[in-house]
N, C-alpha and C positions, 0 to 999 in steps of 0.2 A: 502155502500149501505145498507139502513135500511130494516127492515122486510117488510114493506108495499110496498116499491119499488121492492123488490125481488119477492113478490107475484104477482104484476102487470106484471113484466117481465116474470115470469113463465106462466101467463095466455096468454100473447102475443105470447110467443114461442109455446104454445099449439095451438093457433089459426093459426099461420103461418104454423105449421105442417099440420093441417087440410086443409088449403088452398092449400098447396103444393101437398097434396095427391089428392085433387079434380082437381087441374090443371093438374097433371100427367094423371089422368083418362081421362079427357077431351081431352088432347093432343093425347093420344093413340087412342081414338075413332075417332078423326078427321083424324089422319094419316091413320088409317085402312080404313076409308071410302074413303079417297083420293086414296089409293092404289086400292081399289075395283073398283072405277070409272075409273081409269087409265087402269086397266086390261080389263074392259068392253070395253073401247074405242079401246085398242090395239087388241082385238079379233074381232072387226068389220072388214068387208071387206073395201077396199079403197073407194068403192062407198058409203057405209053406213057411213064411217068416214066423208065424205064430205057432207053428208046430214044434214038437220037442227037438227035432233035428235042426230046424231053423234057429231056435233059441240057443242051442248048443254052439252053432256056428257064430252067432252074434256074441255070445259069451267068450268064445275062444278069441275072436278078433279083439274084444275089449281087453282081455287079459294080456294078449301079446302087445297091444298098444301101451298098456300099463308097464309091462316088463321093459319096454324100450326106454322109458324115462330114466331109471337108474343106470342103465347101460350107457345112455348118452352122457349122463353126469360123470360116470366113471371114465369114459373116453376123454372128456374134457379135462378132468383132473389129472389123468395120466399125461396128456399133452402139456398141461401147464407145468407139471413137475419136471417133465423132460426139458422144457424151455428154460426153466429156472436153473436147473442143474447144468445145462449146456452153457448158460451165460456165466456161471461160476467157474467153469472149467476153462 
């Protein structure tokens, strides 16, 4: 590996590290919000859970939980790429 290629690789590893950090922060925020919405729904009475507002809270928590899955996968893939490229360097 020549000097120029090594510099490019180092830059990519740094960018991957930044992306992984951002992805982790976003994932934690989405998971926290999903938990808050789930708790909000769980603390409603059965009557309010069945209401339009209760159903909207439940749906929002499920959508947030679903959104966290690809974010978690992306975070894992970014970390893996960073590890592999760091090992090559």
